[in-house]
C-alpha positions as CSV (number, residue, x, y, z in Angstrom):
1,M,-6.3,-3.9,-10.5
2,S,-10.1,-4.7,-11.3
3,D,-11.2,-6.4,-8.7
4,A,-11.5,-3.5,-5.6
5,I,-8.9,-4.3,-2.8
6,K,-8.6,-1.9,-0.3
7,H,-4.8,-1.2,0.7
8,E,-2.2,-0.1,2.6
9,C,-2.2,3.4,3.6
10,G,0.3,6.4,3.5
11,I,2.1,8.5,6.1
12,A,3.7,11.8,5.6
13,L,6.0,13.8,8.6
14,L,7.7,16.7,8.2
15,R,9.4,18.9,10.4
16,L,10.6,22.4,10.1
17,L,14.0,23.0,11.1
18,K,13.9,26.8,11.0
19,P,11.4,29.3,12.8
20,L,8.7,30.0,11.0
21,D,9.1,33.6,10.3
22,Y,11.7,32.4,8.3
23,Y,9.6,30.4,5.9
24,K,7.3,33.8,6.0
25,K,10.6,35.7,4.7
26,K,11.5,33.1,2.1
27,Y,8.5,31.6,0.8
28,G,5.5,34.8,1.6
29,T,3.7,32.5,4.4
30,S,3.8,30.8,7.3
31,F,1.7,28.4,6.5
32,Y,4.2,26.7,4.4
33,G,4.3,23.4,6.5
34,I,0.6,23.3,5.8
35,N,0.6,23.6,2.5
36,K,3.4,21.0,2.1
37,M,1.4,18.5,4.0
38,Y,-1.6,19.0,1.7
39,L,0.5,17.9,-1.3
40,L,2.2,15.4,0.8
41,M,-1.1,14.2,1.5
42,E,-2.9,14.5,-1.6
43,K,-0.2,13.2,-3.7
44,Q,-0.5,9.6,-1.9
45,H,-4.4,9.7,-1.8
46,N,-4.1,6.7,-3.8
47,R,-2.9,5.1,-1.0
48,G,-6.1,5.5,1.5
49,Q,-9.5,7.1,0.7
50,D,-11.3,5.7,3.7
51,G,-10.0,8.9,6.0
52,A,-7.3,10.9,6.4
53,G,-6.0,13.2,9.8
54,F,-3.6,15.8,10.5
55,A,-1.7,16.7,13.6
56,S,0.5,19.7,14.1
57,V,3.3,20.4,17.6
58,K,4.1,24.0,18.5
59,F,7.5,24.4,20.0
60,D,8.2,26.3,23.7
61,M,4.3,27.5,23.8
62,E,3.7,28.8,27.2
63,P,2.0,26.7,29.8
64,G,-1.6,27.3,29.3
65,Q,-1.3,27.7,25.3
66,R,-2.3,24.7,23.1
67,Y,1.1,23.2,21.5
68,I,-1.1,20.2,19.9
69,S,-3.9,20.1,17.3
70,R,-5.4,17.5,15.3
71,V,-8.1,17.3,12.8
72,R,-9.9,13.6,11.2
73,S,-11.8,12.9,8.5
74,N,-13.8,9.9,7.3
75,K,-16.1,11.4,4.7
76,A,-15.7,10.8,1.1
77,Q,-13.0,13.2,0.3
78,P,-11.3,13.2,3.7
79,I,-7.9,15.1,2.7
80,Q,-10.1,18.1,1.2
81,D,-12.3,17.9,4.3
82,I,-9.7,18.1,6.5
83,F,-7.5,20.9,4.8
84,A,-11.0,23.1,4.5
85,Q,-11.8,23.0,8.1
86,I,-7.9,23.7,8.8
87,N,-8.0,26.6,6.2
88,E,-11.8,27.8,7.3
89,R,-10.0,28.4,10.9
90,L,-6.9,29.9,10.0
91,N,-8.6,32.1,7.8
92,N,-11.4,33.4,10.0
93,V,-8.5,34.5,12.3
94,M,-6.7,36.2,9.8
95,L,-9.9,37.9,9.1
96,E,-10.3,39.2,12.7
97,H,-6.8,40.2,12.7
98,P,-5.4,41.7,9.4
99,D,-3.1,43.6,11.2
100,K,-0.9,40.3,11.9
101,R,-0.7,39.1,8.4
102,D,3.1,39.6,8.5
103,D,4.0,38.3,12.4
104,A,4.7,35.0,12.2
105,Q,5.2,34.5,16.1
106,W,1.8,36.4,16.8
107,Q,0.2,33.8,14.0
108,K,2.0,30.8,15.9
109,E,1.0,31.8,19.2
110,N,-2.8,32.3,18.1
111,M,-3.9,30.0,15.4
112,P,-4.3,26.2,15.3
113,Y,-2.5,24.0,13.4
114,L,0.5,26.3,13.1
115,G,3.4,24.3,14.3
116,E,7.2,22.9,13.6
117,L,6.2,19.8,13.8
118,H,3.1,17.9,11.3
119,L,2.1,14.8,10.8
120,G,-0.6,13.0,7.9
121,H,-2.1,9.8,7.5
122,V,-4.9,8.7,4.8
123,R,-5.9,5.6,5.4
124,Y,-7.6,2.2,4.1
125,G,-9.0,0.3,7.1
126,T,-7.9,-3.4,7.3
127,F,-8.7,-3.6,11.1
128,G,-11.9,-2.3,13.0
129,K,-14.4,0.0,11.3
130,N,-14.7,2.7,9.7
131,S,-15.6,5.2,12.2
132,I,-13.9,8.4,12.9
133,E,-12.4,6.8,16.3
134,S,-10.3,4.6,13.7
135,V,-8.6,7.2,11.4
136,H,-5.7,8.2,12.3
137,P,-3.6,9.8,14.0
138,F,-4.0,8.5,17.3
139,L,-3.7,11.1,19.9
140,R,-2.4,9.7,23.8
141,Q,-3.1,12.8,26.0
142,N,-1.2,13.9,29.2
143,N,-0.8,16.9,31.2
144,W,3.6,16.2,30.8
145,K,4.6,17.2,27.3
146,H,7.0,14.4,26.9
147,K,4.1,11.7,27.7
148,N,2.1,13.0,24.8
149,L,2.2,10.9,22.3
150,I,0.7,11.4,18.6
151,V,0.9,8.0,16.4
152,A,-0.1,7.4,12.7
153,G,1.0,4.4,10.6
154,N,0.7,1.8,7.7
155,F,0.7,-1.4,9.1
156,N,-0.8,-4.3,9.9
157,L,0.3,-7.0,13.0
158,T,-0.6,-10.4,13.0
159,N,-0.2,-11.1,17.1
160,S,-2.6,-7.9,18.4
161,G,-3.8,-10.3,20.4
162,Q,-0.3,-11.0,22.1
163,I,0.4,-7.7,22.3
164,M,-2.6,-6.7,23.9
165,E,-2.5,-9.5,26.5
166,E,1.4,-7.9,27.0
167,L,0.1,-4.7,28.1
168,I,-2.6,-6.1,30.6
169,E,0.0,-8.1,31.9
170,L,2.2,-4.7,32.3
171,G,-0.9,-3.5,34.4
172,Q,-2.5,-1.5,31.5
173,H,-6.3,-1.8,30.8
174,P,-6.8,-0.2,26.8
175,K,-10.3,1.1,26.4
176,E,-10.7,-0.5,22.7
177,Y,-9.2,-3.3,20.6
178,T,-7.8,-1.9,17.7
179,D,-4.0,-2.8,16.5
180,T,-3.5,0.9,16.3
181,A,-4.5,1.7,19.9
182,T,-2.4,-1.2,21.5
183,V,0.7,-0.1,19.6
184,M,0.3,3.4,20.8
185,E,-0.2,2.1,24.6
186,K,2.9,0.1,24.3
187,I,5.0,2.7,22.9
188,G,3.0,5.3,25.5
189,H,4.0,2.4,28.4
190,F,7.7,2.9,27.6
191,L,8.0,6.3,26.9
192,D,6.2,7.2,30.5
193,D,8.4,4.7,32.1
194,Q,11.4,6.6,30.7
195,V,9.6,9.5,31.3
196,E,9.5,9.0,34.9
197,R,13.1,7.5,35.4
198,A,14.4,10.6,33.7
199,Y,12.5,12.7,36.2
200,Q,13.8,10.8,39.3
201,K,17.5,11.4,37.6
202,C,16.6,15.1,37.7
203,K,15.4,15.1,41.4
204,Q,18.5,12.9,42.4
205,D,20.5,16.0,40.8
206,G,18.9,19.0,42.6
207,I,16.6,19.9,38.8
208,S,14.1,21.8,39.8
209,K,10.6,20.9,38.4
210,R,10.0,23.6,36.2
211,D,13.6,23.3,34.7
212,A,13.4,19.3,34.5
213,S,10.9,19.3,31.8
214,R,13.6,20.8,29.4
215,V,16.2,18.2,30.9
216,I,13.6,15.5,30.1
217,A,13.4,16.6,26.4
218,D,17.0,16.2,26.2
219,R,17.7,13.1,27.7
220,L,14.7,11.0,26.5
221,N,16.3,8.0,24.3
222,I,13.5,7.3,21.3
223,Q,15.4,4.4,20.2
224,K,15.5,2.7,23.4
225,V,11.6,3.1,24.1
226,L,11.0,1.7,20.6
227,R,13.3,-1.2,21.2
228,R,11.2,-2.2,24.1
229,A,8.1,-1.3,22.4
230,A,8.4,-3.3,19.3
231,K,10.5,-6.1,20.3
232,S,7.3,-8.6,20.3
233,W,5.5,-6.8,17.1
234,D,5.0,-9.3,14.6
235,G,4.1,-7.7,11.2
236,G,5.0,-5.1,8.1
237,Y,5.1,-1.6,9.5
238,A,6.2,2.5,8.5
239,M,5.2,3.7,11.9
240,A,5.5,7.4,12.7
241,G,4.9,9.1,16.2
242,M,5.3,12.9,17.6
243,L,6.1,13.4,21.1
244,G,3.9,16.8,22.7
245,H,7.5,18.4,23.3
246,G,8.8,17.9,20.0
247,D,11.0,14.8,19.2
248,A,9.3,12.8,16.4
249,F,10.4,9.6,14.7
250,V,9.7,6.9,11.8
251,L,10.1,3.0,12.5
252,R,10.4,0.5,9.7
253,D,9.7,-3.0,10.5
254,P,12.7,-5.5,10.2
255,A,11.8,-7.2,6.9
256,G,11.3,-3.9,5.0
257,I,7.8,-5.1,4.2
258,R,5.9,-1.2,4.2
259,P,7.7,1.3,2.7
260,A,9.0,4.4,4.0
261,F,11.6,7.3,2.2
262,Y,13.1,10.2,3.7
263,Y,14.8,13.4,2.5
264,K,16.5,16.1,4.6
265,D,18.2,19.6,3.9
266,D,19.0,22.5,6.6
267,E,15.1,23.4,6.2
268,I,13.1,20.4,6.8
269,V,13.2,16.5,7.1
270,V,10.6,15.0,5.6
271,V,9.2,11.2,5.4
272,A,6.5,9.7,3.2
273,S,5.6,6.2,1.9
274,E,6.4,7.0,-1.3
275,R,9.8,8.5,-3.2
276,P,8.4,10.5,-6.1
277,V,5.9,11.9,-3.4
278,I,9.0,14.1,-1.7
279,Q,10.4,14.8,-5.1
280,T,7.6,16.5,-6.3
281,V,6.8,17.7,-3.6
282,F,9.9,19.3,-2.8
283,N,11.3,19.7,-6.1
284,V,14.6,17.4,-5.4
285,D,16.8,15.1,-7.2
286,I,15.8,11.2,-6.8
287,D,19.5,10.0,-5.7
288,D,18.5,13.0,-2.3
289,V,15.5,10.8,-1.3
290,K,17.0,8.0,0.9
291,E,14.9,4.8,1.9
292,L,14.9,4.4,5.7
293,D,16.1,1.2,6.2
294,R,14.4,-2.3,7.7
295,G,14.3,-2.0,11.4
296,H,15.7,1.2,11.7
297,A,14.2,4.0,12.8
298,L,14.7,8.0,11.7
299,I,14.5,9.9,15.1
300,V,14.4,13.6,14.9
301,K,15.0,15.4,18.6
302,K,13.8,18.7,19.0
303,N,16.9,20.2,18.9
304,G,16.8,19.3,15.0
305,E,19.7,16.5,15.7
306,T,18.2,13.9,13.1
307,N,19.8,10.3,13.1
308,I,19.2,6.8,11.6
309,E,19.3,4.3,14.4
310,P,18.8,0.5,14.6
311,V,15.9,-0.5,16.7
312,L,15.5,-4.0,15.5
313,D,17.1,-6.9,14.2
314,Q,17.1,-7.2,10.5
315,L,15.1,-10.3,8.6
316,P,15.7,-10.8,5.4
317,K,14.4,-7.8,3.1
318,K,11.2,-9.0,1.7
319,S,9.5,-5.5,0.5
320,C,6.5,-5.5,-0.8
321,S,6.1,-6.4,-4.3
322,F,2.7,-5.1,-4.7
323,E,3.8,-1.8,-4.1
324,R,5.5,-2.3,-7.6
325,I,2.8,-3.7,-9.2
326,Y,0.1,-1.8,-8.4
327,F,-0.2,0.2,-5.1
328,S,2.5,3.0,-5.4
329,R,2.1,5.5,-8.2
330,G,3.9,4.3,-11.0
331,S,6.1,7.6,-11.4
332,D,8.8,6.1,-9.3
333,A,11.5,6.0,-11.4
334,D,12.1,2.3,-10.4
335,I,8.7,1.1,-10.3
336,Y,7.7,2.5,-13.6
337,K,10.7,0.2,-14.9
338,E,9.4,-2.5,-13.2
339,R,5.8,-2.3,-14.0
340,K,7.2,-2.4,-17.9
341,E,9.4,-5.2,-17.1
342,L,6.4,-7.1,-15.9
343,G,4.9,-6.5,-19.3
344,K,7.9,-7.5,-21.3
345,N,8.4,-10.8,-19.0
346,V,4.7,-12.0,-19.4
347,F,4.6,-11.6,-23.8
348,P,6.5,-15.2,-24.1
349,Q,3.2,-16.3,-22.7
350,I,1.1,-14.4,-24.8
351,L,2.9,-15.1,-28.1
352,K,2.4,-18.8,-27.4
353,T,-1.4,-18.2,-26.7
354,I,-1.8,-16.1,-29.8
355,D,0.0,-18.9,-32.1
356,D,2.4,-15.7,-32.9
357,D,0.4,-14.4,-34.6
358,I,0.3,-10.7,-34.2
359,A,-1.0,-9.4,-37.3
360,N,-4.7,-11.0,-36.0
361,T,-4.2,-9.7,-32.7
362,V,-5.3,-6.1,-30.8
363,F,-3.7,-5.3,-27.2
364,S,-5.3,-3.4,-24.6
365,Y,-5.4,-3.3,-20.8
366,I,-7.8,-3.1,-17.9
367,P,-8.0,-1.2,-15.4
368,N,-6.0,2.3,-16.1
369,T,-3.5,1.2,-13.6
370,A,-2.3,-1.9,-15.6
371,E,-1.3,0.9,-18.5
372,T,2.3,0.7,-17.6
373,S,3.0,-2.9,-17.9
374,F,0.9,-2.5,-21.2
375,Y,3.7,-0.5,-22.6
376,G,5.9,-3.3,-21.6
377,M,4.1,-5.8,-23.5
378,F,3.5,-4.1,-26.5
379,E,7.3,-3.0,-26.5
380,A,8.0,-7.0,-26.1
381,A,5.6,-7.4,-29.5
382,E,7.5,-4.3,-31.5
383,N,10.3,-6.4,-30.8
384,F,9.1,-9.4,-31.8
385,L,8.0,-8.0,-34.9
386,N,11.4,-6.0,-35.7
387,K,13.1,-9.6,-35.7
388,Q,10.6,-10.8,-37.9
389,K,10.8,-7.9,-40.1
390,T,14.7,-8.0,-40.1
391,A,14.7,-11.6,-41.0
392,T,12.2,-11.3,-43.8
393,I,14.8,-8.3,-45.6
394,L,17.6,-10.3,-44.3
395,S,16.4,-13.3,-45.8
396,G,18.1,-13.8,-49.3
397,N,15.2,-11.9,-51.4
398,Y,17.3,-8.9,-52.8
399,N,14.8,-8.3,-55.6
400,L,12.3,-6.7,-52.8
401,S,10.9,-3.3,-54.4
402,A,10.8,0.1,-51.9
403,S,6.8,-0.3,-51.6
404,E,7.6,-4.1,-50.2
405,V,10.0,-2.9,-48.0
406,T,8.1,-0.2,-47.0
407,D,5.1,-3.0,-46.3
408,I,7.7,-4.8,-44.0
409,L,8.3,-2.2,-42.0
410,S,4.8,-0.4,-41.5
411,V,3.5,-3.8,-40.0
412,R,2.9,-3.0,-36.0
413,P,1.2,-4.5,-33.0
414,R,-2.1,-3.2,-33.2
415,M,-3.0,-1.0,-29.8
416,E,-6.6,0.1,-29.0
417,K,-8.5,1.2,-26.1
418,I,-11.3,-1.4,-26.1
419,A,-12.7,-0.4,-22.2
420,V,-13.4,2.7,-20.6
421,K,-14.8,2.6,-16.8
422,D,-17.6,4.7,-16.5
423,V,-17.1,6.0,-12.9
424,K,-20.8,7.4,-12.7
425,L,-22.1,4.3,-11.9
426,R,-19.9,3.3,-8.8
427,T,-21.6,5.5,-6.7
428,F,-25.4,4.0,-7.5
429,I,-26.6,1.8,-5.0
430,A,-29.5,-0.6,-6.0
431,D,-30.8,-3.6,-4.6
432,D,-28.9,-7.1,-4.7
433,N,-31.5,-8.3,-7.7
434,S,-30.1,-5.9,-10.0
435,R,-26.9,-5.2,-8.7
436,D,-25.2,-7.6,-10.9
437,D,-26.7,-5.9,-14.2
438,L,-25.4,-2.8,-13.3
439,V,-22.3,-3.9,-12.6
440,A,-22.1,-5.4,-16.1
441,H,-22.3,-1.9,-17.3
442,V,-19.7,-0.3,-15.1
443,Y,-17.3,-0.2,-18.1
444,D,-17.7,1.3,-21.8
445,V,-16.3,-1.1,-24.7
446,T,-15.1,0.2,-28.1
447,Y,-17.2,-1.2,-30.8
448,G,-15.4,-1.1,-34.7
449,V,-11.8,-2.0,-34.1
450,V,-11.8,-5.9,-33.0
451,K,-12.9,-8.2,-36.1
452,Q,-13.8,-11.3,-35.4
453,T,-11.0,-13.1,-36.8
454,D,-9.1,-11.0,-34.1
455,N,-7.3,-12.5,-30.7
456,L,-8.0,-9.7,-27.6
457,V,-5.2,-9.7,-25.1
458,I,-6.3,-7.5,-21.9
459,I,-3.4,-7.1,-19.3
460,D,-4.7,-6.5,-15.8
461,D,-2.3,-5.6,-12.9
462,S,-3.5,-8.5,-10.9
463,I,-6.9,-11.0,-10.6
464,V,-7.6,-11.4,-7.1
465,R,-11.3,-12.7,-6.8
466,G,-12.2,-12.7,-10.4
467,T,-15.6,-11.2,-10.0
468,T,-15.7,-7.6,-12.0
469,L,-14.0,-10.2,-14.9
470,K,-16.9,-12.4,-14.7
471,K,-19.9,-10.0,-14.0
472,S,-18.4,-7.0,-16.7
473,I,-15.5,-7.2,-18.0
474,I,-15.6,-10.3,-19.9
475,K,-19.4,-9.9,-21.0
476,I,-18.5,-6.7,-22.7
477,L,-15.5,-8.1,-24.4
478,D,-17.7,-10.8,-25.6
479,R,-20.0,-8.3,-27.1
480,L,-17.0,-7.8,-29.9
481,K,-17.0,-11.0,-30.5
482,P,-13.1,-11.9,-31.0
483,K,-12.0,-15.0,-32.0
484,K,-10.6,-15.1,-28.3
485,I,-10.9,-13.0,-25.6
486,I,-7.1,-13.7,-23.5
487,I,-6.8,-12.2,-19.9
488,V,-3.1,-11.5,-19.0
489,S,-2.2,-11.2,-14.8
490,S,1.0,-8.8,-14.5
491,A,1.4,-10.5,-11.2
492,P,1.3,-14.4,-10.4
493,Q,-1.6,-16.2,-8.8
494,I,-2.9,-14.8,-5.8
495,R,-3.3,-17.9,-3.7
496,F,-2.7,-16.7,0.1
497,P,-4.2,-14.0,2.4
498,D,-1.9,-10.5,2.8
499,C,-1.6,-9.8,6.8
500,Y,1.2,-6.7,6.5
501,G,-1.4,-4.0,5.0
502,I,-3.6,-5.6,2.2
503,D,-7.3,-6.1,2.8
504,M,-6.6,-10.0,1.4
505,A,-7.8,-11.5,4.5
506,K,-10.2,-14.4,3.4
507,I,-8.2,-17.5,1.6
508,G,-12.2,-18.4,0.1
509,D,-12.3,-15.0,-2.0
510,F,-9.2,-15.8,-3.8
511,I,-10.1,-17.1,-7.6
512,A,-7.0,-19.0,-7.6
513,F,-8.1,-20.8,-4.5
514,K,-11.7,-21.8,-5.6
515,A,-10.0,-23.2,-9.0
516,T,-7.4,-25.2,-6.7
517,V,-10.7,-26.3,-5.2
518,E,-12.4,-27.4,-8.0
519,L,-9.7,-29.1,-9.3
520,L,-9.8,-31.3,-6.3
521,K,-12.9,-32.0,-7.0
522,E,-12.9,-33.3,-10.2
523,T,-9.8,-35.4,-9.4
524,N,-11.4,-37.4,-6.5
525,Q,-8.7,-35.5,-4.0
526,M,-10.9,-33.8,-1.6
527,S,-9.2,-35.6,1.1
528,I,-6.3,-33.2,0.5
529,I,-8.6,-30.3,2.3
530,D,-9.4,-32.8,5.0
531,A,-5.8,-33.3,5.6
532,V,-4.8,-29.9,5.4
533,Y,-7.6,-28.7,8.0
534,A,-6.4,-31.3,10.6
535,K,-2.8,-30.3,10.1
536,C,-3.8,-26.7,11.1
537,K,-6.0,-27.3,13.4
538,K,-3.3,-29.7,15.7
539,Q,-0.9,-26.4,14.9
540,K,-2.8,-23.8,16.6
541,E,-1.3,-23.9,20.4
542,L,2.3,-24.2,18.8
543,A,4.4,-21.1,19.3
544,D,4.7,-18.6,16.2
545,D,8.3,-19.9,15.4
546,Q,6.8,-23.7,15.3
547,I,4.1,-23.2,12.8
548,Q,4.0,-24.2,8.6
549,N,2.4,-23.2,6.7
550,F,0.6,-26.3,5.3
551,V,-2.1,-24.8,3.2
552,K,0.5,-25.1,0.5
553,E,-0.3,-28.9,0.0
554,I,-3.8,-27.4,-1.4
555,Y,-1.8,-26.2,-4.7
556,A,0.8,-29.1,-4.7
557,P,-1.3,-31.3,-7.0
558,F,-1.7,-29.0,-9.6
559,T,0.6,-27.1,-12.7
560,D,-0.1,-23.4,-12.4
561,Q,-1.5,-24.0,-16.3
562,Q,-3.8,-26.1,-14.9
563,V,-5.0,-23.6,-12.4
564,S,-4.9,-21.0,-15.0
565,D,-7.0,-22.8,-17.2
566,K,-9.7,-23.8,-14.6
567,I,-9.5,-19.8,-13.9
568,A,-10.6,-19.2,-17.2
569,E,-13.5,-21.5,-17.0
570,L,-15.2,-19.9,-13.7
571,I,-14.7,-15.9,-14.7
572,Q,-16.5,-17.5,-18.1
573,S,-20.5,-16.9,-17.5
574,P,-22.4,-19.3,-19.4
575,D,-23.7,-16.2,-21.9
576,V,-20.3,-15.7,-22.7
577,T,-19.7,-17.5,-26.3
578,T,-16.4,-16.3,-26.9
579,K,-13.1,-18.7,-25.8
580,V,-11.5,-17.2,-22.7
581,E,-8.1,-18.1,-21.8
582,V,-5.9,-16.6,-19.1
583,I,-2.3,-16.5,-18.2
584,Y,-0.6,-15.1,-15.1
585,Q,3.2,-14.1,-14.7
586,T,4.9,-16.4,-13.3
587,V,6.9,-16.1,-9.5
588,E,10.3,-16.5,-11.2
589,N,9.6,-13.6,-14.1
590,L,8.3,-11.3,-10.9
591,H,11.5,-11.5,-9.6
592,K,13.3,-10.6,-12.7
593,A,11.4,-7.7,-13.0
594,C,11.5,-6.6,-9.2
595,P,14.7,-8.1,-8.0
596,D,14.9,-6.0,-5.6
597,H,11.5,-6.3,-3.7
598,T,10.9,-10.2,-3.0
599,G,8.0,-10.2,-0.7
600,D,5.6,-12.6,-2.3
601,W,3.9,-14.5,0.3
602,Y,0.6,-13.8,-1.3
603,F,1.8,-15.9,-4.3
604,T,3.9,-18.1,-3.0
605,G,3.1,-18.8,0.7
606,D,6.5,-17.8,1.8
607,Y,5.9,-15.6,4.8
608,P,8.2,-12.9,5.9
609,T,6.9,-13.5,9.7
610,P,6.3,-16.2,11.9
611,G,2.9,-14.8,12.2
612,G,2.0,-15.3,8.4
613,N,2.1,-18.8,9.1
614,R,-0.7,-18.5,12.0
615,V,-2.4,-16.1,9.9
616,V,-2.8,-18.2,6.7
617,N,-3.8,-21.5,8.8
618,L,-6.7,-19.4,10.7
619,A,-7.1,-18.1,6.9
620,F,-7.9,-22.1,6.1
621,I,-9.9,-23.3,9.3
622,N,-12.8,-20.1,8.5
623,Y,-12.6,-21.4,5.4
624,Y,-13.0,-24.6,5.8
625,E,-15.6,-24.3,9.5
626,G,-17.4,-21.5,6.9
627,S,-16.4,-18.9,9.3
628,D,-16.7,-15.2,7.7
629,A,-14.2,-14.0,10.5
630,R,-10.8,-12.4,9.5
631,A,-7.8,-14.0,10.0
632,Y,-6.3,-11.5,12.1
C-alpha cells in the first residue's frame, strides 16, 4: 500500500502447561516462554509499530510475592525496547546470583516476568493518543487474585459511547474514555460480580476465607463473564485476557472480522493474530493450527483445561479481506495463493488497456508488499503469451525453422524492478513548504529499462488516498517517459470508512470519494450530496439496526470505470506529461480470489454489524459539515 495507513494490532497469548523446570531441562532455559513471546511479537511487528506491551502471570505464589509483571513501550522500536528491559532485569538478577542459574523454582520466585502465562501486544493506535497509557496490555488491579484483569486486543468498537453509558448505569466511574479501558471495565464488572457470588457461596458452604480463593478459581465461569460483558459490543475484535489467579481467554467477534488462530499440545497453548507466526515459532504443520471460530472464546483454566466455548450468536462470516490483500504477512499459505489470484484476476483489464501489446509493456510493482500479487499478474501475462505461442506454432505453417521456433518460444513478458523506496528519507522532518519536494524523492527510479514506446504497468496493493502516487510515484515514473503509465490496484476502490480496526475513518480522504464528488460537480448532480446529508441527519436518533447506508447513493450515478478515470485525472499533477490510467480490481474478482473472506464494507458499504452504518453516516456528516472529527 503506497499510502501510509495505520491499521490492525497483533496479539500473542502463551500458556505453559508444564512447570518451568520442565522447559529448563528440555530446552535448556527457564526463559522458554519469554523467548517464544519475543518471537511471536517480533513476527507480528507488521501489525503494529506505535507501541508494544508484555505481561505475565505467575501461578501459586505466596502472599506478598509479586505474581503479575507488565512492561510497555511507545518508543521507535517498541518490541526491541520492552525485551531489552526484560533482559536487563533478568540478567542483573542472574549476575547477582550465579549459583541459581539451574534453579527454575528460585528463578520464578525471584525474577520478574518468569511466569506460566504470558500476553503480548503490538499496536497501531486508531482510538486515543499514542501515549504510554494507551499501550496494551491494560491492567485492572485488585487485592483479590481473581479480580486482577489484564486485557489486550486487536479491535475497534463502533459503540464505545454506548458501552460507557452502560458502565455509568451500573454505577461505575471509568477513569478514561478509550475503547480498551471501556472493554476492560465491562469485563471487570461482571468478573467482580461472579467472584462475589462465588465467595458468598463458599461462605454458605462453610469454606474458610483462605481456602475460598482456590475454590473460586475452580468455579469461575469465564464463558458466562464474557457473554454478559460482550453482549452489546458492536465491532470487530480478537480480545485476549488473563486473570491474576491463572485463567486466560481469547474472544473473537461474532462476524469473524478480526483474525485469531491457536495451537495446543501437551506443553503449550498459544494464540496469535496470524497463523504462520505460530507455525514458524513452534515449528508445527499448517493443519495443526486452528482458526478460532467467530463468536467463540478459547478459555484456558488455571488447571490447564482448555476449551472452545460459544459466547455470542454468530453473524454471517465477514472476515476482513484487507487481511488477505495487505495487512497479514504473505507467508501464510492461503494468503499467498489469494494474493497471486488477485494479480491474475485483474490481468484481463490490464490486457485491454495495453491493447494486448505485451511485447511493448514493462511490468513492475510498488511497494514491496505488492510483490505477491505482481507474481500472479505476471503469471497471467505468461499464460497469455503461451497461448499465443501455441496458436502460432499450430497455425498450419509447418515450415518453421528451428530458429523461428526458438524466437517464438523466447518471447516473455518484461519484468523489471522500477521503483525502490529510499527509507532514509522517511524519518527526515522538514517544514511544510519543502515537504512535497522531499516526498517526491521517497522513491528512486531505475533508468534505462523502459523505452518511450513502452507501456509501464505498476501494481499496488490498494489505492486509498492517492497522495503518494500524485506527489511521488507518478512523478518519478514520468521521468522514464513511457508511452503510458498504468497504475493497477489489486483491491477494489475504497469508498467507505472502516470502523473495525483499520485507520480509515474519514470519508473525505478517499481518492475514490473525491473523484465521485468531482463527477457530481461536472454532471450538475451535487444535489445528491445535500440529499444524502439530510437522510443521514434524519437517522441520527434511530437505533443502529434501523440505520441504512445512504452514502451509497453518492456513487450510484457512475460506473466503476468512470470513477477510475476521474481518479487517474486527480492523481496526475500538471507537470506530468505521460498519460496515466488507473485500473481497480472488481469486487466480484476479489471474492473469487478470497472466497472465504468476504468482509468488503470499505469497498461496497455493506457493513457486517449495525454500528457500521451509523459510522459511515457520521463520517459523511462530518465531511459535509467540514468537521475533522473521527466517526468513531
